[in-house]
DSSP file (Angstrom, degrees, kcal/mol; ACC not computed):
  #  RESIDUE AA STRUCTURE BP1 BP2  ACC     N-H-->O    O-->H-N    N-H-->O    O-->H-N    TCO  KAPPA ALPHA  PHI   PSI    X-CA   Y-CA   Z-CA
    1    1 A X              0   0    0      0, 0.0     0, 0.0     0, 0.0     0, 0.0   0.000 360.0 360.0 360.0 128.1    6.5   24.3    5.4
    2    2 A X        +     0   0    0      2,-0.0     2,-0.2     3,-0.0     3,-0.0   0.839 360.0  76.9 -79.2 -37.1    5.2   21.7    3.1
    3    3 A X        -     0   0    0      1,-0.1    21,-0.1     2,-0.1    20,-0.0  -0.537  62.1-153.7 -79.4 141.6    7.9   22.0    0.4
    4    4 A X        -     0   0    0     -2,-0.2    -1,-0.1     2,-0.2     3,-0.1   0.764  34.0-137.9 -73.5 -27.2   11.4   20.6    0.8
    5    5 A X  S    S+     0   0    0      1,-0.1     2,-0.3    -3,-0.0    -2,-0.1   0.554  72.2  74.2  83.7  -0.2   12.5   23.3   -1.6
    6    6 A X        -     0   0    0      2,-0.0     2,-0.5    19,-0.0    -2,-0.2  -0.996  68.6-139.4-150.7 143.9   14.8   21.0   -3.5
    7    7 A X        -     0   0    0     -2,-0.3     2,-0.5    17,-0.2    19,-0.2  -0.923  26.3-156.3 -97.1 125.9   14.4   18.0   -6.1
    8    8 A X  E     -a   26   0A   0     17,-2.3    19,-3.1    -2,-0.5     2,-0.4  -0.952   9.9-171.8-114.7 121.9   16.9   15.3   -5.2
    9    9 A X  E     -a   27   0A   0     -2,-0.5    19,-0.1    17,-0.2    20,-0.1  -0.950  11.7-145.7-120.4 132.5   18.2   12.8   -7.9
   10   10 A X        -     0   0    0     18,-1.0     3,-0.3    17,-0.5     2,-0.2   0.115  31.9 -74.4 -82.3-159.8   20.3    9.8   -7.2
   11   11 A X  S    S+     0   0    0      1,-0.2    19,-2.8    19,-0.0    20,-0.3  -0.554 100.9  17.3 -99.5 158.3   23.0    8.2   -9.3
   12   12 A X  S    S+     0   0    0     17,-0.2    -1,-0.2    -2,-0.2     2,-0.1   0.657  81.9 151.9  60.1  23.3   23.0    6.0  -12.5
   13   13 A X        -     0   0    0     -3,-0.3     2,-0.4    17,-0.2    19,-0.2  -0.493  36.8-142.5 -82.6 153.5   19.3    7.1  -13.4
   14   14 A X  E     -e   32   0B   0     17,-2.4    19,-2.4    -2,-0.1     2,-0.6  -0.986  14.0-174.2-121.7 119.2   18.0    7.1  -17.1
   15   15 A X  E     -e   33   0B   0     -2,-0.4    19,-0.2    17,-0.2     3,-0.1  -0.937  16.1-156.7-111.0 104.0   15.7    9.9  -18.1
   16   16 A X    >   -     0   0    0     17,-2.5     3,-2.0    -2,-0.6    20,-0.1  -0.060  44.4 -42.2 -76.5 178.1   14.4    9.3  -21.7
   17   17 A X  T 3  S-     0   0    0      1,-0.3    19,-2.4    18,-0.1    20,-0.2  -0.047 121.8  -8.7 -48.5 132.3   13.1   11.8  -24.1
   18   18 A X  T 3  S+     0   0    0     17,-0.2    -1,-0.3     1,-0.2     2,-0.1   0.656  85.5 152.6  50.6  24.6   10.7   14.4  -22.7
   19   19 A X    <   -     0   0    0     -3,-2.0     2,-0.4    17,-0.2    19,-0.2  -0.515  31.9-147.1 -74.0 156.6   10.3   12.7  -19.3
   20   20 A X  E     -j   38   0C   0     17,-2.6    19,-2.4    -2,-0.1     2,-0.5  -0.991  16.9-164.9-136.7 134.2    9.5   15.2  -16.5
   21   21 A X  E     -j   39   0C   0     -2,-0.4    19,-0.1    17,-0.2    20,-0.1  -0.981  20.6-147.8-118.2 121.6   10.4   15.5  -12.8
   22   22 A X    >   -     0   0    0     17,-1.5     3,-0.6    18,-0.7    19,-0.1  -0.097  33.7 -64.2 -80.3-176.3    8.4   17.9  -10.9
   23   23 A X  T 3  S+     0   0    0      1,-0.2    19,-2.8   -16,-0.1    20,-0.3  -0.287 111.7  13.7 -73.6 151.2    9.4   20.0   -7.9
   24   24 A X  T 3  S+     0   0    0     17,-0.2    -1,-0.2     1,-0.2     2,-0.2   0.872  87.3 155.6  55.8  42.1   10.4   18.6   -4.6
   25   25 A X    <   -     0   0    0     -3,-0.6   -17,-2.3    17,-0.2     2,-0.4  -0.586  35.9-149.5 -91.4 157.2   10.8   15.1   -5.9
   26   26 A X  E     -ab   8  44A   0     17,-2.8    19,-2.8    -2,-0.2     2,-0.4  -0.956  16.1-176.3-128.3 107.6   13.1   12.4   -4.4
   27   27 A X  E     -ab   9  45A   0    -19,-3.1   -17,-0.5    -2,-0.4    19,-0.2  -0.928  11.6-152.1-110.0 129.5   14.5    9.9   -7.0
   28   28 A X        -     0   0    0     17,-1.6   -18,-1.0    -2,-0.4     3,-0.4   0.156  37.7 -63.1 -83.1-156.5   16.6    7.0   -5.6
   29   29 A X  S    S+     0   0    0      1,-0.2    19,-2.3   -19,-0.2    20,-0.3  -0.563 107.9  13.9 -86.7 149.9   19.5    5.2   -7.7
   30   30 A X  S    S+     0   0    0    -19,-2.8     2,-0.2    17,-0.2    -1,-0.2   0.816  82.2 154.4  58.7  41.0   19.2    3.2  -10.8
   31   31 A X        -     0   0    0     -3,-0.4   -17,-2.4   -20,-0.3     2,-0.4  -0.640  32.5-146.9 -99.7 159.8   15.7    4.4  -11.8
   32   32 A X  E     -ef  14  50B   0     17,-2.5    19,-2.2    -2,-0.2     2,-0.5  -0.990  11.8-173.5-125.9 130.4   14.4    4.4  -15.4
   33   33 A X  E     -ef  15  51B   0    -19,-2.4   -17,-2.5    -2,-0.4    19,-0.2  -0.970  23.5-150.0-120.5 105.8   11.8    7.1  -16.7
   34   34 A X    >   -     0   0    0     17,-2.8     3,-2.0    -2,-0.5    20,-0.2  -0.071  44.8 -45.8 -70.4 178.1   10.9    6.0  -20.1
   35   35 A X  T 3  S-     0   0    0      1,-0.3    19,-2.3    18,-0.1    20,-0.3  -0.116 127.8  -2.6 -52.7 135.8    9.8    8.5  -22.9
   36   36 A X  T 3  S+     0   0    0    -19,-2.4     2,-0.3    17,-0.2    -1,-0.3   0.602  86.1 156.5  55.0  21.0    7.2   11.1  -21.6
   37   37 A X    <   -     0   0    0     -3,-2.0   -17,-2.6   -20,-0.2     2,-0.4  -0.619  27.9-156.1 -73.4 129.7    7.0    9.6  -18.1
   38   38 A X  E     -jk  20  56C   0     17,-2.7    19,-2.3    -2,-0.3     2,-0.5  -0.903  18.2-168.0-120.2 132.4    5.9   12.4  -15.9
   39   39 A X  E     -jk  21  57C   0    -19,-2.4   -17,-1.5    -2,-0.4    19,-0.1  -0.958  15.2-149.3-118.8 124.6    6.3   12.9  -12.1
   40   40 A X    >   -     0   0    0     17,-1.9   -18,-0.7    -2,-0.5     3,-0.7   0.057  45.2 -57.3 -68.4-162.8    4.3   15.6  -10.4
   41   41 A X  T 3  S+     0   0    0      1,-0.2    19,-1.3   -19,-0.1   -17,-0.2  -0.450 117.3  16.9 -77.5 148.8    5.6   17.5   -7.3
   42   42 A X  T 3  S+     0   0    0    -19,-2.8     2,-0.3     1,-0.2    -1,-0.2   0.737  84.2 149.3  67.9  28.2    6.6   15.8   -4.2
   43   43 A X    <   -     0   0    0     -3,-0.7   -17,-2.8   -20,-0.3     2,-0.4  -0.716  32.4-151.6 -95.8 144.4    6.9   12.2   -5.6
   44   44 A X  E     -bc  26  62A   0     17,-2.1    19,-2.6    -2,-0.3     2,-0.4  -0.960   7.4-168.1-120.8 134.0    9.3    9.6   -4.3
   45   45 A X  E     -bc  27  63A   0    -19,-2.8   -17,-1.6    -2,-0.4    19,-0.2  -0.992  14.9-143.2-119.2 125.0   10.9    6.9   -6.4
   46   46 A X    >   -     0   0    0     17,-1.9     3,-1.1    -2,-0.4   -18,-0.2  -0.269  42.4 -63.1 -76.4 168.1   12.7    4.2   -4.6
   47   47 A X  T 3  S+     0   0    0      1,-0.2    19,-2.2    18,-0.1    20,-0.3  -0.177 118.3   9.8 -50.3 144.7   15.9    2.5   -6.0
   48   48 A X  T 3  S+     0   0    0    -19,-2.3     2,-0.3    17,-0.2    -1,-0.2   0.684  86.1 158.7  59.9  28.4   15.6    0.6   -9.2
   49   49 A X    <   -     0   0    0     -3,-1.1   -17,-2.5   -20,-0.3     2,-0.5  -0.618  25.6-155.7 -83.8 140.3   12.2    1.9   -9.9
   50   50 A X  E     -fg  32  68B   0     17,-1.4    19,-2.9    -2,-0.3     2,-0.6  -0.982   6.6-167.7-128.4 123.0   11.0    1.7  -13.6
   51   51 A X  E     -fg  33  69B   0    -19,-2.2   -17,-2.8    -2,-0.5   -14,-0.2  -0.949  19.6-134.1-121.4 113.6    8.3    4.0  -15.0
   52   52 A X    >   -     0   0    0     17,-2.4     3,-1.3    -2,-0.6    21,-0.1   0.013  38.0 -74.0 -61.6 159.5    7.0    3.1  -18.5
   53   53 A X  T 3  S+     0   0    0      1,-0.2    19,-2.2    18,-0.1   -17,-0.2  -0.294 111.8   9.5 -57.9 140.6    6.4    5.6  -21.2
   54   54 A X  T 3  S+     0   0    0    -19,-2.3     2,-0.2     1,-0.2    -1,-0.2   0.619  95.2 133.4  66.3  15.2    3.6    8.0  -21.1
   55   55 A X    <   -     0   0    0     -3,-1.3   -17,-2.7   -20,-0.3     2,-0.4  -0.616  39.7-155.4 -95.6 153.4    2.8    7.1  -17.6
   56   56 A X  E     -kl  38  74C   0     17,-2.7    19,-2.9    -2,-0.2     2,-0.5  -0.996   8.9-150.7-137.7 139.4    2.2    9.7  -14.8
   57   57 A X  E     -kl  39  75C   0    -19,-2.3   -17,-1.9    -2,-0.4    19,-0.2  -0.892  23.2-129.6-103.3 128.7    2.5    9.8  -11.1
   58   58 A X    >   -     0   0    0     17,-2.7     3,-1.6    -2,-0.5    18,-0.0  -0.390  42.1 -80.4 -72.2 152.4    0.2   12.1   -9.1
   59   59 A X  T 3  S+     0   0    0      1,-0.2   -17,-0.2    -2,-0.1    -1,-0.1  -0.265 111.9  19.5 -63.6 150.9    1.8   14.4   -6.5
   60   60 A X  T 3  S+     0   0    0    -19,-1.3     2,-0.3     1,-0.3    -1,-0.2   0.439  90.6 137.2  70.5   8.8    2.8   13.1   -3.1
   61   61 A X    <   -     0   0    0     -3,-1.6   -17,-2.1    14,-0.1     2,-0.4  -0.614  43.4-146.4 -84.7 142.9    2.8    9.5   -4.3
   62   62 A X  E     -c   44   0A   0     -2,-0.3    17,-2.8   -19,-0.2     2,-0.5  -0.899   5.4-160.9-102.8 133.9    5.6    7.0   -3.3
   63   63 A X  E     -cd  45  79A   0    -19,-2.6   -17,-1.9    -2,-0.4    17,-0.2  -0.976  22.1-135.2-111.2 126.6    6.9    4.3   -5.6
   64   64 A X    >   -     0   0    0     15,-1.4     3,-1.6    -2,-0.5   -18,-0.1  -0.297  34.6 -75.0 -84.8 169.1    8.8    1.6   -3.6
   65   65 A X  T 3  S+     0   0    0      1,-0.3    17,-2.5    80,-0.1   -17,-0.2  -0.269 114.8  11.8 -58.2 144.7   12.1    0.1   -4.7
   66   66 A X  T 3  S+     0   0    0    -19,-2.2    -1,-0.3    15,-0.2   -17,-0.1   0.561  94.9 141.1  64.0  14.4   12.3   -2.4   -7.5
   67   67 A X    <   -     0   0    0     -3,-1.6   -17,-1.4   -20,-0.3     2,-0.3  -0.345  36.9-153.2 -75.0 163.4    8.6   -1.4   -8.5
   68   68 A X  E     -gh  50  84B   0     15,-2.2    17,-2.7   -19,-0.2     2,-0.5  -0.978   8.9-160.1-143.0 131.5    7.6   -1.2  -12.0
   69   69 A X  E     -gh  51  85B   0    -19,-2.9   -17,-2.4    -2,-0.3    17,-0.2  -0.935  23.9-131.2-116.6 125.9    4.7    0.9  -13.8
   70   70 A X    >   -     0   0    0     15,-2.7     3,-0.7    -2,-0.5    17,-0.2  -0.297  40.5 -79.2 -71.0 160.5    3.6   -0.2  -17.2
   71   71 A X  T 3  S+     0   0    0      1,-0.2    16,-0.3    15,-0.1   -17,-0.2  -0.178 111.8  22.6 -61.6 156.2    3.3    2.4  -20.0
   72   72 A X  T 3  S+     0   0    0    -19,-2.2     2,-0.3     1,-0.2    -1,-0.2   0.820  90.5 150.0  59.1  36.1    0.3    4.8  -20.2
   73   73 A X    <   -     0   0    0     -3,-0.7   -17,-2.7   -20,-0.1     2,-0.6  -0.671  42.5-147.2 -97.6 151.6   -0.5    4.3  -16.6
   74   74 A X  E     -l   56   0C   0     13,-2.4    16,-1.8    -2,-0.3     2,-0.6  -0.962  15.7-164.4-116.7 111.0   -2.1    6.8  -14.2
   75   75 A X  E     +l   57   0C   0    -19,-2.9   -17,-2.7    -2,-0.6   -14,-0.1  -0.873  25.5 154.1-105.1 122.7   -0.8    6.4  -10.7
   76   76 A X        +     0   0    0     -2,-0.6     2,-0.2   -19,-0.2    -1,-0.1   0.410  63.2  46.7-123.4   0.4   -2.8    8.1   -8.0
   77   77 A X  S    S-     0   0    0    -16,-0.0    80,-0.2   -15,-0.0   -19,-0.1  -0.807  95.0 -77.7-129.9 173.4   -1.8    6.0   -5.1
   78   78 A X  B     -m  157   0D   0     78,-2.7    80,-2.4    -2,-0.2     2,-0.5  -0.441  35.3-140.8 -78.7 148.5    1.4    4.6   -3.6
   79   79 A X  B     -d   63   0A   0    -17,-2.8   -15,-1.4    78,-0.2   -12,-0.1  -0.935  17.8-132.6-108.3 125.4    3.1    1.6   -5.1
   80   80 A X    >   -     0   0    0     -2,-0.5     3,-1.1    78,-0.2   -16,-0.3  -0.327  39.3 -84.0 -70.0 156.2    4.7   -1.0   -2.6
   81   81 A X  T 3  S+     0   0    0     65,-0.3   -15,-0.2    64,-0.3    -1,-0.2  -0.257 109.4  16.5 -55.6 144.0    8.1   -2.1   -3.2
   82   82 A X  T 3  S+     0   0    0    -17,-2.5    14,-3.0     1,-0.2    -1,-0.2   0.409  96.8 123.3  80.5  -5.8    8.8   -5.0   -5.6
   83   83 A X  E <   - I   0  95B   0     -3,-1.1   -15,-2.2    12,-0.2     2,-0.4  -0.591  52.4-142.7 -99.5 148.9    5.2   -4.7   -7.3
   84   84 A X  E     +h   68   0B   0     10,-2.7     9,-3.4   -17,-0.2    10,-0.4  -0.933  25.8 174.1-110.5 137.0    4.2   -4.2  -11.0
   85   85 A X  E     +hI  69  92B   0    -17,-2.7   -15,-2.7    -2,-0.4     2,-0.3  -0.974   4.4 161.6-135.8 151.3    1.2   -2.0  -11.7
   86   86 A X  E   > + I   0  91B   0      5,-1.9     5,-2.4    -2,-0.3     2,-0.2  -0.978  25.3  64.5-161.3 165.7   -0.4   -0.6  -14.9
   87   87 A X  E   5S- I   0  90B   0    -16,-0.3   -13,-2.4    -2,-0.3     3,-0.4  -0.577  78.3 -61.2 117.8-179.0   -3.6    0.9  -16.3
   88   88 A X  T   5S+     0   0    0      1,-0.7     2,-0.1   -15,-0.2   -13,-0.1  -0.862 138.9  23.5-142.0 104.3   -5.7    3.9  -16.0
   89   89 A X  T   5S-     0   0    0    -15,-0.3    -1,-0.7    -2,-0.3   -14,-0.1   0.629 118.0-120.2 -65.3 152.8   -6.6    3.7  -13.1
   90   90 A X  E   5 -I   87   0B   0    -16,-1.8     2,-0.3    -3,-0.4    -3,-0.2  -0.368  31.7-172.3 -69.4 141.3   -3.5    1.5  -12.2
   91   91 A X  E   < -I   86   0B   0     -5,-2.4    -5,-1.9    68,-0.1     2,-0.1  -0.869  30.9 -97.7-127.9 160.9   -4.0   -1.9  -10.8
   92   92 A X  E     -I   85   0B   0     -2,-0.3    -7,-0.2    -7,-0.2     3,-0.1  -0.507  32.0-178.4 -80.7 148.6   -1.5   -4.4   -9.4
   93   93 A X  E     -     0   0B   0     -9,-3.4     2,-0.2     1,-0.5    -8,-0.2   0.007  51.3 -79.6-137.7  25.0   -0.3   -7.1  -11.8
   94   94 A X  E     -     0   0B   0    -10,-0.4   -10,-2.7    23,-0.1    -1,-0.5  -0.590  65.3 -37.0 115.6-174.6    2.0   -9.2   -9.7
   95   95 A X  E     -I   83   0B   0    -12,-0.2     2,-2.7    -2,-0.2     3,-0.3  -0.719  52.7-117.3 -91.3 142.9    5.5   -9.2   -8.3
   96   96 A X     >  +     0   0    0    -14,-3.0     4,-2.3    -2,-0.3     5,-0.2  -0.370  56.8 154.8 -79.4  59.7    8.4   -7.9  -10.4
   97   97 A X  H  >  +     0   0    0     -2,-2.7     4,-2.2     1,-0.2    -1,-0.2   0.850  65.7  48.5 -61.6 -41.4    9.9  -11.4  -10.3
   98   98 A X  H  > S+     0   0    0     -3,-0.3     4,-2.1     2,-0.2    -1,-0.2   0.885 111.5  49.1 -74.5 -35.3   11.9  -11.2  -13.4
   99   99 A X  H  > S+     0   0    0      2,-0.2     4,-1.2     1,-0.2    -2,-0.2   0.883 112.0  51.0 -66.7 -36.0   13.5   -7.7  -12.4
  100  100 A X  H  <>S+     0   0    0     -4,-2.3     5,-2.9     2,-0.2    -2,-0.2   0.878 111.3  48.4 -72.5 -33.9   14.3   -9.3   -8.9
  101  101 A X  H ><5S+     0   0    0     -4,-2.2     3,-1.3     1,-0.2    -2,-0.2   0.912 109.0  52.6 -68.1 -38.1   16.0  -12.3  -10.7
  102  102 A X  H 3<5S+     0   0    0     -4,-2.1    -1,-0.2     1,-0.3    -2,-0.2   0.749 109.7  48.8 -61.0 -29.3   17.9  -10.0  -12.9
  103  103 A X  T 3<5S-     0   0    0     -4,-1.2    -1,-0.3    -5,-0.1    -2,-0.2   0.117 122.0-104.6-103.3  19.6   19.2   -8.1   -9.9
  104  104 A X  T < 5 +     0   0    0     -3,-1.3    -3,-0.2     1,-0.2     2,-0.1   0.666  57.2 164.3  70.6  31.5   20.2  -11.2   -8.1
  105  105 A X      < -     0   0    0     -5,-2.9    -1,-0.2    -6,-0.1    -2,-0.0  -0.486  44.2-105.8 -74.5 148.1   17.6  -11.6   -5.5
  106  106 A X     >  -     0   0    0     -2,-0.1     4,-2.1     1,-0.1     5,-0.2  -0.273  20.7-118.4 -72.8 163.7   17.7  -15.2   -4.0
  107  107 A X  H  > S+     0   0    0      1,-0.2     4,-2.7     2,-0.2     5,-0.2   0.851 117.7  55.0 -66.2 -35.2   14.9  -17.7   -4.9
  108  108 A X  H  > S+     0   0    0      2,-0.2     4,-2.4     1,-0.2    -1,-0.2   0.911 108.4  47.0 -69.4 -40.3   14.0  -17.8   -1.3
  109  109 A X  H  > S+     0   0    0      2,-0.2     4,-2.6     1,-0.2     5,-0.2   0.905 113.5  47.9 -62.9 -46.4   13.5  -14.0   -1.2
  110  110 A X  H  X S+     0   0    0     -4,-2.1     4,-2.2     2,-0.2    -2,-0.2   0.935 111.3  50.5 -72.0 -38.7   11.5  -14.0   -4.4
  111  111 A X  H  X S+     0   0    0     -4,-2.7     4,-2.6     2,-0.2     5,-0.2   0.961 113.9  45.0 -59.8 -48.5    9.3  -16.8   -3.2
  112  112 A X  H  X S+     0   0    0     -4,-2.4     4,-2.7     1,-0.2    -2,-0.2   0.935 111.9  50.8 -63.8 -42.4    8.6  -15.0    0.2
  113  113 A X  H  X S+     0   0    0     -4,-2.6     4,-2.2     1,-0.2    -1,-0.2   0.849 109.0  53.6 -63.5 -34.1    7.9  -11.7   -1.5
  114  114 A X  H  X S+     0   0    0     -4,-2.2     4,-2.2    -5,-0.2    -1,-0.2   0.959 109.0  47.4 -59.9 -49.4    5.5  -13.6   -3.8
  115  115 A X  H  X S+     0   0    0     -4,-2.6     4,-2.5     1,-0.2    -2,-0.2   0.885 111.8  51.4 -64.6 -34.6    3.6  -15.0   -0.7
  116  116 A X  H  X S+     0   0    0     -4,-2.7     4,-1.7    -5,-0.2    -1,-0.2   0.901 107.0  53.3 -71.8 -30.0    3.6  -11.5    0.7
  117  117 A X  H  X S+     0   0    0     -4,-2.2     4,-3.3     2,-0.2     5,-0.5   0.924 110.9  47.4 -58.5 -49.8    2.1  -10.2   -2.5
  118  118 A X  H  X>S+     0   0    0     -4,-2.2     4,-1.8     1,-0.2     5,-1.4   0.863 107.8  53.8 -67.0 -32.8   -0.6  -12.8   -2.3
  119  119 A X  H  <5S+     0   0    0     -4,-2.5     6,-0.5    -5,-0.2    -1,-0.2   0.897 116.6  39.3 -67.9 -34.1   -1.4  -12.0    1.2
  120  120 A X  H  <5S+     0   0    0     -4,-1.7    -2,-0.2    -5,-0.2     4,-0.2   0.957 132.8  20.2 -70.1 -49.6   -1.8   -8.3    0.3
  121  121 A X  H  <5S+     0   0    0     -4,-3.3    -3,-0.2    -5,-0.1    -2,-0.2   0.695 129.3  33.0-104.6 -24.0   -3.6   -8.6   -3.0
  122  122 A X  T  <5S+     0   0    0     -4,-1.8    -3,-0.2    -5,-0.5    -4,-0.1   0.646 101.5  64.9-116.3 -16.5   -5.2  -12.0   -3.2
  123  123 A X  S   <S-     0   0    0     -5,-1.4    -4,-0.1    -4,-0.2    -3,-0.1   0.625  94.7-119.2 -85.3 -19.7   -6.4  -13.3    0.3
  124  124 A X        +     0   0    0      1,-0.3     2,-0.1    -4,-0.2    -4,-0.1   0.638  63.4 148.3  80.9  13.2   -9.1  -10.7    1.0
  125  125 A X        -     0   0    0     -6,-0.5    -1,-0.3     1,-0.1     2,-0.1  -0.471  53.7-110.6 -74.4 151.2   -7.1   -9.5    4.1
  126  126 A X     >  -     0   0    0     -2,-0.1     4,-2.7     1,-0.1     5,-0.2  -0.409  37.6-105.9 -66.9 162.7   -7.2   -6.0    5.4
  127  127 A X  H  > S+     0   0    0      1,-0.2     4,-2.3     2,-0.2     5,-0.2   0.931 121.6  50.5 -58.9 -45.2   -3.9   -4.3    4.9
  128  128 A X  H  > S+     0   0    0      2,-0.2     4,-1.6     1,-0.2    -1,-0.2   0.836 109.8  50.0 -54.1 -40.1   -3.1   -4.6    8.7
  129  129 A X  H  > S+     0   0    0      2,-0.2     4,-2.5     1,-0.2    -1,-0.2   0.903 111.4  48.7 -69.1 -43.5   -4.0   -8.2    8.7
  130  130 A X  H  X S+     0   0    0     -4,-2.7     4,-2.4     2,-0.2    -2,-0.2   0.868 110.8  50.2 -63.1 -35.2   -1.7   -8.9    5.7
  131  131 A X  H  X S+     0   0    0     -4,-2.3     4,-1.9     2,-0.2    -1,-0.2   0.896 110.8  49.1 -70.8 -39.7    1.2   -7.0    7.3
  132  132 A X  H  X S+     0   0    0     -4,-1.6     4,-2.2    -5,-0.2    -2,-0.2   0.949 112.3  48.4 -66.6 -45.2    0.9   -8.8   10.5
  133  133 A X  H  X S+     0   0    0     -4,-2.5     4,-2.0     1,-0.2     5,-0.3   0.926 112.0  49.6 -61.7 -44.7    0.8  -12.2    8.7
  134  134 A X  H  X S+     0   0    0     -4,-2.4     4,-2.1     1,-0.2    -1,-0.2   0.895 111.8  47.7 -55.4 -42.4    3.8  -11.3    6.6
  135  135 A X  H  < S+     0   0    0     -4,-1.9    -2,-0.2     1,-0.2    -1,-0.2   0.845 112.7  49.6 -66.0 -38.9    5.7  -10.2    9.7
  136  136 A X  H  < S+     0   0    0     -4,-2.2    -2,-0.2     1,-0.1    -1,-0.2   0.755 118.9  36.8 -71.6 -32.2    4.8  -13.5   11.5
  137  137 A X  H  < S+     0   0    0     -4,-2.0     2,-0.4    -5,-0.2    -2,-0.2   0.774 113.2  49.8 -97.0 -27.9    5.8  -15.8    8.6
  138  138 A X     <  +     0   0    0     -4,-2.1    -1,-0.1    -5,-0.3     0, 0.0  -0.933  43.1 178.9-125.3 136.6    8.8  -14.3    7.1
  139  139 A X        +     0   0    0     -2,-0.4     2,-0.3    -3,-0.1    -1,-0.1  -0.124  45.5 125.6-116.7  33.2   12.1  -12.9    8.7
  140  140 A X     >  -     0   0    0      1,-0.1     4,-1.8   -31,-0.1     5,-0.2  -0.662  66.4-127.5 -93.3 148.3   13.9  -11.8    5.6
  141  141 A X  H  > S+     0   0    0     -2,-0.3     4,-1.7     1,-0.2     5,-0.1   0.865 110.2  53.8 -58.0 -36.4   15.3   -8.4    4.9
  142  142 A X  H  > S+     0   0    0      1,-0.2     4,-1.5     2,-0.2    -1,-0.2   0.875 106.1  48.7 -69.3 -35.4   13.4   -8.2    1.7
  143  143 A X  H  > S+     0   0    0      2,-0.2     4,-2.5     1,-0.2    -1,-0.2   0.787 110.5  53.5 -68.1 -30.8   10.0   -9.0    3.2
  144  144 A X  H  X S+     0   0    0     -4,-1.8     4,-3.0     2,-0.2    -2,-0.2   0.853 106.3  51.2 -74.0 -29.6   10.7   -6.4    5.8
  145  145 A X  H  X S+     0   0    0     -4,-1.7     4,-1.6     2,-0.2   -64,-0.3   0.883 109.7  51.9 -70.0 -31.6   11.4   -3.8    3.2
  146  146 A X  H >X S+     0   0    0     -4,-1.5     4,-1.1     2,-0.2     3,-0.6   0.972 112.7  44.7 -63.7 -48.8    8.1   -4.8    1.5
  147  147 A X  H >X S+     0   0    0     -4,-2.5     4,-3.1     1,-0.3     3,-1.0   0.936 108.9  56.1 -67.2 -40.8    6.2   -4.3    4.6
  148  148 A X  H 3X S+     0   0    0     -4,-3.0     4,-1.2     1,-0.3    -1,-0.3   0.864 105.3  51.6 -48.5 -35.4    8.0   -1.1    5.4
  149  149 A X  H << S+     0   0    0     -4,-1.6     4,-0.3    -3,-0.6    -1,-0.3   0.746 110.5  50.6 -81.3 -17.5    6.8    0.3    2.1
  150  150 A X  H X< S+     0   0    0     -4,-1.1     3,-0.9    -3,-1.0    -2,-0.2   0.909 109.8  49.5 -69.1 -49.9    3.2   -0.7    3.0
  151  151 A X  H 3< S+     0   0    0     -4,-3.1    -2,-0.2     1,-0.2    -3,-0.1   0.708 104.9  56.2 -71.7 -18.7    3.4    0.9    6.3
  152  152 A X  T 3< S+     0   0    0     -4,-1.2    -1,-0.2    -5,-0.2     2,-0.2   0.615  78.6 118.3 -86.4 -12.3    4.8    4.4    5.1
  153  153 A X    <   +     0   0    0     -3,-0.9     4,-0.1    -4,-0.3   -92,-0.1  -0.325  30.8 169.5 -60.9 122.8    1.9    5.0    2.7
  154  154 A X  S    S+     0   0    0    -94,-0.2    -1,-0.2     2,-0.2     3,-0.1   0.640  79.2  49.2-102.6 -22.4   -0.1    8.0    3.5
  155  155 A X  S    S-     0   0    0      1,-0.2     2,-0.1   -95,-0.1    -2,-0.1   0.589 115.2-107.2 -86.4 -21.0   -2.2    8.0    0.2
  156  156 A X        -     0   0    0     -6,-0.1   -78,-2.7   -79,-0.1     2,-0.3  -0.138  39.2 -84.5  93.4 155.3   -3.1    4.3    0.3
  157  157 A X  B     -m   78   0D   0    -80,-0.2     2,-0.4    -4,-0.1   -78,-0.2  -0.684  41.5 -96.3 -97.2 152.8   -1.7    1.7   -1.9
  158  158 A X              0   0    0    -80,-2.4   -78,-0.2    -2,-0.3   -67,-0.1  -0.502 360.0 360.0 -59.4 118.3   -2.7    0.7   -5.4
  159  159 A X              0   0    0     -2,-0.4    -1,-0.2   -69,-0.2   -68,-0.1   0.368 360.0 360.0-136.0 360.0   -5.0   -2.4   -4.6
C-alpha cells in the first residue's frame, strides 16, 4: 500500500492563513508555512523548515531540516537540509546560514556546511562525487545530516 493513511504533524509549527497540508504528509517540529503555502500529498518536511507564501511542494517531495523556500516557488524535487531555494522552477540560492546562526549552530558547522554546499552546487561534481568528498573532508554531525538528506532523495534534488 502506497499511502500511510495518516498525516503526521509535529510540535510548535505555524500554519498561516490558507496554508494547505495534503494527505499522508509528515511534518517535523518548528516548521513555518506562510500564507497560502501548499503541500501536496506524501510530502515530508524536516524540522525547522520554512515555506514561503504562495509556494507549493509537489507530491512525494522531501524538504530537509532547516531548509527554506522563498515565496511563490514551485518545488518539484527534493530540497536538501540547510539549503535555501526559490523560483519557478525552484533553484538553489545558498546555505540558510542566517537561520543556522539564529538557531545556535557553531561557526565551524556553518563553515563546513557552506563548503559542502559548494561541493554539491558549485564545483561541477556529480552528486556521488560531492557526497564522497564531503564525507572524506568533514566529520561533523551537521555535515552528516546534510549528506543523509542527499542520499535519501528519490526524486532527485533541486540543483
